[in-house]
N, C-alpha and C positions, 0 to 999 in steps of 0.2 A: 513395473508389475501391474499398475493400474491400466497402462496402455495395452499390455498383453491380455488382461481380462476383457477390456473393451473390444479388442479384436476377436476374442473367443466368442463373446456374446453376439457380436455382429455376424459371425459365421453361423452361429446357432440359429439366429433369426432368419438368415438367408436360406439355410437348409429347411427350416420349418415352412418357409414361404414356398420353396420348391415343391415340397411334399404336398402342401395345400393346393398349389396350382395343378400338380399332376392329378390329384384326387378330383378336383373340379373338372379338369379336362376329361378324365375318364368318365365321370358322372355325366357330363354333357354328351360325350360320345354315346353312352348308353341310352340317354334320352333321345338322341338323334337317329337311332336305328329305325328306319322306316322302310317299307317295301311298297313300291308302286308297280302297277301292271298295265300293259297295253294289249288289247285283244287283237290277235292276228287272224284268227279264223274261229268260226262257230260261236257258241254262247257260253259266257262264264258260268251260267247256271249249271252247265254240265259238270262243273268242278265242285259243286256244293257237297258238303260233307267230307271234304278232303282237307286235312291239316298238314301243313308243311313246316318242318323245322330246319333252319339253316344255322350251322355253327361256324363262326368266323373267329379268327385269332390275329393278334399282333405279336409277332416274334415268339409265339407259343407260350406267352406269359399271361396275356389277356384273352379271355374267352367270352364271346357273346353268343347266346343261344336264342335265336329269334323265331318265334312260333306265330303262324298266321293261317287264316282260312284261305284256301286257294282262290275262292271266288270273291273274297273281300279282304285283300291284304292290308287295307288301311287300318285295320284293327290289330296290327301286329303288337306282340308283347315280347320283351327281351329280359332274359336273366343274364346278369354279368358276374364273372368270376375272375379272380386274380390268383395266379400261381407263382410263388417265389422261385420254384424250380420249373423247368420247362415241362410242358405237356409231353407225355410219353405215348408213343404209338407202337403197335406191333409191326415190326419191319421184317419179320421172318419170311424168307423166300418160300415159294411153293416147293414141295418135294419134287425132285426130278432125278432122272438118270439120263445122261447124254452121251452120245457116241460122236466125238468130235474128230473132224478131219482138218488138220492144220496145213492145208495146201495153198494158202494165200498168206504170205508174211515176209519176214526178212530177218537176217541175222547180221549184227554189226559188232565189231570189236576193234580194239587198238592192237591186238595181237593176231596171230594167224588162227582163223576160225577152224581150219581143217588140220591143225597140228596133231590132234589126238586121233591117231589112225584106228583106234579101237572103236570109235563111235561111227556106226553105220547109218544112223537115222537121227533126225532132229524133228521130233513130234510128228513122225510119219513122212517127212521129206527125205528122199534118198541122198545122203551125203556122198555116196560112192559116185553118183553122177556129177556132183559138184566137184569132186576131186579130179574126175576125168576132164571136165571143162577147165579146171584150174591148171592142169598140165599143159593146156594149149594157150594159156593166157600169159603174156609177157608182163614183167613188173611195170607198175604204173598204168596198166591198161584195164579197160572194162570189156567183157566179152559176153555175148548172149548165146543162149542155146535152149533146147527143149528136149524133153524125154517123155516116153510113155511109161506111166506108173506101173503098168502090168509087167513091164520088163524087169522090175526090181522087186515087186511084191505080188505073190500069188493071191494073197487075201488083203483086203483093205486094211491099211495100217491106222485104224482109228485109236483114239485115246478116250478113256472112260472118265466121266465126271458124275459124282453122286452128291446129292444135297438133300438134307432133311430139315424142314422148318421146325420152329418151336425150340424149347429148351432141351434139346437132345443132341447127343454126339453120335455121329455115324462113323463106324469103323469099317474100313476095308483094307485088304492086304494084297500083296503080290499074288498070293494063291487065288484069292477071289478074282483078281484081274485076269489071271490065266484061265480060270473056270469059265468066266463070261466070254473070253475070246474063243475058247474051245467050243462053246455053244453057238455063238454067232460068228460063223465063218462065211464071209461074203467074198465071192470071187471078185477080184479087181476088174472092173469094166475095161475093155480094150481101148476105149476112146478117151480115157482120162489122160490128158497131156498137160505137163507142167512146163511153163516158160520160166527161164532162169536168166538173171543178169548178175554177173560176178565181177568184183573189182579187187585188184591187187594194189598195194602201195608200192613205192619205189624200191623197197627192199624185197619185194616178191611175196609178201604175206597177203593172204586172202583176208581182207578186212570188211568186206560187205557182200552179202548175198541177198537178192530179192527174188522171190518166186511167186508164181500165181497159177491158178487153174480155173479157167472160165466155167468149167462144168460143175464146180462145187463151190458153194458159198462158205458154209461153216461146218457141215457134217451131215450125219444121218439124223434128220429131224424126228424127234419123238414127242408123244404126248403121254403124260404120266400122272398117276394119282397114287395115294398111299392110304393104307388102312393099318390096323393094329398089327397085322401080320406080314406087311411088306409092301413092295412096289408092285403096281400093275401098270404096264406100259405097252405101247405099240409104236409102229413107225408110220410117219406121214407119207413117205415115198415121194416127196416133192423134189429133193435134191438130186436123187439118182433114180430115174424112172426104170433103169435097167437092172436094178438091184435084184440079185437072185437069192432066193431063200431055199434053194435045193439042198444045201448042206446044213441047214438049220433044223434041229430036231422038231418035228411037228410042222415045219414050214412056217408060213406067215400067220400071224394071229396076235392075240393078246397074251402077254407073258407075265409071269409072276416070279419076282425075286424076293424070297422070304427073308425074314430076319428074326432074331431072338432078342429079347429085351433083357439086358444085364443091369440090375439095380444094386450090384454089390459096391459100386463106387458112390461118391457123393452126387454124381449126376447120372441120369439115365443114359445108357449106351446101347445103341442098336448094333448087333453083330450080323452082318449080311451072310446069308447061306448060299454061296454060289453053286454048291453041289445039288441044290434043290430047285434050280432054275428050270422053268417048264412053260410050255405053250398050253395055256388052260382053255383057250377058245380059238380054234383055227379059223382063218379067213382065207378067201380066194384072192391071192396076190394079183392075178391077172385081171379080175373084173371088179375088185373092191378097192376103193381109195378111202383111207381113213381121214376124216375131217377133224374129229375131236373125240376125247375120252374124258368123262367126268364121273366122279363118284357122288351119288345122291346122299343126302344128309342122313339117311338111315344106316349108312356104312355098309350096306349089304347088296347094293344094286349099282352096277355100272351102266352108264348112259353112253353108248357108242354111236357116233354119227358117221355114216359112210356115204360115199357117192358111188352109185352103181348104175351104169348105162345112162348117165346124165341125171339120175334121180337121187335126191337126198333122202336117206333113210334114218329113222330113229330106231335103235336097237337097245332094248332093256335086257340086261344080263344079270342073272342071279349069281352072286359069288358063292352062295352056299351049295348050289347044284351045278354051277358053271353052265347053265342052260339058258336059252332064250325065253324071256318072259313075254315080250311084245316086240312087234316090228311094224313100223308105221311110215308110210311115204309122205314126204313134205313137198308141197308145190313151191316152185321158185327156181331161180337160176343159181345153182351152187357149183357150177363147173369149176370155178376158181376158188372154191371154199366159201367161208362166211364173210359177209361184208363187215360185220361186227361180231366179236366173240359172243357165243350163246350165253343167255342167262338161264341157268338151270336151277330151279327151286324145287323143293319137295312137292309144291302144289301146282307149279306152272313152269313152262319153258317158253322163252322168246328167242326166235331165230330170225336173222336178217340175211338176205342174199345180196349179191353185188349190184342188183338193179333197184335197190332201195325198198324192195318189198319185204314185209315181215309176216311171220306166222306166229300166232299165240296158241299154245297147247296147254290144256288143263288136265290135271290128274284126278281121276275119279276115286270113289271109295274102293273100287276093285283093284286099284293100283295101276290102271291103264290110262294112258294119255289119249286125249282126243283133241282135234283142232277146233278151237272155239271160233276164231275169226282171223282174217288176214287184213293187211293194210299197207300203206306206203308211208315211210318215214320222212319223205322229202316234202318240203313246204315252200311255196314261193315267198320270197322276202319282199314285202311291200316297200321297204326302205332302199333295197338294192336288188333289182331283179336278176342281176348277174351273179349274185351270191346267195344261192338258196339256203334255207335253214334245214338242218337235219335233226329231227326231233329225237332220234335215237343215236347214241354214240358210244364209244368205248368206255366213257366215264359216266354213263347215265345211272340214275337211281330209278328202279322199276318197282311197281307194286300192282297187284291185281286183286279186286274184291269179288270176283266171280262174274262181274258184268262190265266193269270199267278197267281198262289198262291205263295206268297213270305213269308218266315218264318225266323226269327232270334231267335236263342236259345243260351243262355249263356253256355259256355263249362264247367263251374264249379261254386262253390258257390260264388266265388268272382265276377264273371260275366263280367269281362272286355274284355275277349276274347270270341268269339262266332262262332257258325256255321251259315251259311246262305244257305237256300235251295230254289230252284225254281221248282215248279211243274206245269205241264200243262196236256192237254188231253192225252199225250203220256206217262205220268209218271214223273219221276225225270229228269228234264232237266239239272240241275246244282246243285252241292253242293260244298261249299268251307269252309275252316277253315281260320278265320280272327284273326290276332294277333295285339294288340294295344301296341304301344311303351311304354305306362305307366305301362305295366306289370313289367318292370324292374326299372322304375323311381319311386321308393318307398323304404321305409324301410322294414324290414323283418316282422314286426308286421302288422296285419290286420288294426288296428286302425290308423296307419300311412301310409296306402297305398292309392293310387288313386283307386277309385271304381266308378261304375256307380251310378248316383243319384237314390234316393229312388223311384221316380215315373217318368214314361215316359223317361227311360234311352235311349231307342231306338225309332226312328221313320223312317218310310218308305214312299217314295214319288215316284210316277211314272211320268217321264218327257218325 
């Protein structure tokens, strides 16, 4: 009995020691959070009055919020928090409606794939052609062939996919599916060719089918946004340049698929209204290529970016009147789209082209955007001239105070170290490389490293 008690107290002491050691380690880690900077271009004084907050975590249980002045990071202060349960982040996907063409894929089975003669299609792939090729294939052999999709489908055999973010349920039915198909009837282009490779086992069963179509990647690409009354979407026209809208009511444009909100259940349910699908803003399919469609934070204005005769245009559209509010040409090379997805804010817009140029637009009191200044996001890297620095990237944090555009961009996939750039009317006023002390306060594996939190890892404030 005495021996058991001795062992118990020994384990208790060890547990207390471990807790103490962990607390000390965490405390030291908190004290050790420092930020150092190296000037790459310009003068750090251009970053005066800018406060940066970086939020890092270890396994989503430990959180460090480090705040510092951009022009003097040596005075950084850190708030530390511990969460017994993991930090939670909003992982809701963006609302979208997609028109998928599954013309690249495969089917595998231990039994005969083509045994069910009632099945004519597999996600848009014509099984009737596969059956014809199978009839020419001997047991144990593999045979190749190709077919023209238009010989089997008069209209593109797309599949629909809807998704609504947040704590909502989106309900759609076969009736809705048919209503959308009846509205969007796209003639199958004559040049869509599917290559097929079919394999039979020794018993003569078709056990594998691989098929591909070089002309189509994944479908008819759309850009979509959502309001309280439904989806607003249009087509990018990248996958199929020959797509014809001749049989679509109203032709090419921005479409509205409305919904009603049913709150009779415990969760909010959106009921899509396919019979009310309409083209609310016609566009010229021959001369207008859609680059992006974004809803402004007022919930009443669509921001449509188009490419027309090689020029990028900003089009502001009122949802209340479905009319054009503003149309503004943007300088730059946008022939292949945006180099980085646009930042669209209620007060400003930041656009980047494929040649590393950017344009900053500011919204005035009259609701109209004007171009404030342009610049170049590419900076020569003094440490490695062959690896330039891009001060604006897909994961950047952006702020604008009316005079200075400030950008934070992670330096690598881990994201704990970053570049900071300050632009004004005269160009790049300052660029710096910032290193976080938790770069080395971690194990060698990524899962055991301190990393920025999944959302809002950086914030910028003008003081």
